[in-house]
C-alpha positions, 0 to 999 in steps of 0.5 A: 531498495525501491521504496516510497513514502507519502504524507497527506493531510486529510480533513477528518478525525483520526478515528475516521481515518482508522475506521477506514484503514483497518478494513482491508477491503477499503484500501486494497482496491485502490492500488493503481492497476488493481485487478482483484483481491481475496481476503483470507482472514482479517490479517491476510489478503491476496491481491492482483494488479497490473504493474509496469516493469520497464516496457512490460505490463505484467499481472503481479499477485502479492500476499499481504500479511498484516503484522501490526494493528496499533489502533488508531495510529498504525497498520504495518504489513509484509508483502510476498510475491505469489507469481513473481519473486518480490518481498516487501513491507509497508504501513499506513500511519496516522497522526492527529493534527487537530480534532478534525485533521489527520496527517496520514503517511503511506510507506511502501518498500518492494524488492525484487529477488532472483537473477533479474533483480538488479534490472527490475529493482532499478526500474522499480525505484521510480515506480514504487515511489509513484505507486505509494503517492497514488495509493495514499492519495486514493485512500485519502480521497476515498475516505473524504467521500464516505 
């Protein structure tokens, strides 16, 4: 299964981290290759981004369904491919390290289905890890700017 996990310490209180992550519009725009998104409701968003699948650059559209909001420490979500046969899940977790320091963990697991799945999943293994790191770092950076 192609997956990635990334931890980062941010010099912000856990409440500030939560206030940022709980608003979908804040972080879906930070996905590498972001093209667009639409918030359907507070628990569902669709987003499109350019993804590298081997030598191909392809527009990928996903539906993100929030499955858990555990204030102030965790947001879990499921991913469903709209234009490609992908499924997955992910989360943001926050752990208070001090009054003004929070450890944030980003996790992403995306699996291709269908006839091309073995080839696509082998390519995704390195890309999902990199995507997770880039997304977690971008979220942390944006939070510090606000």
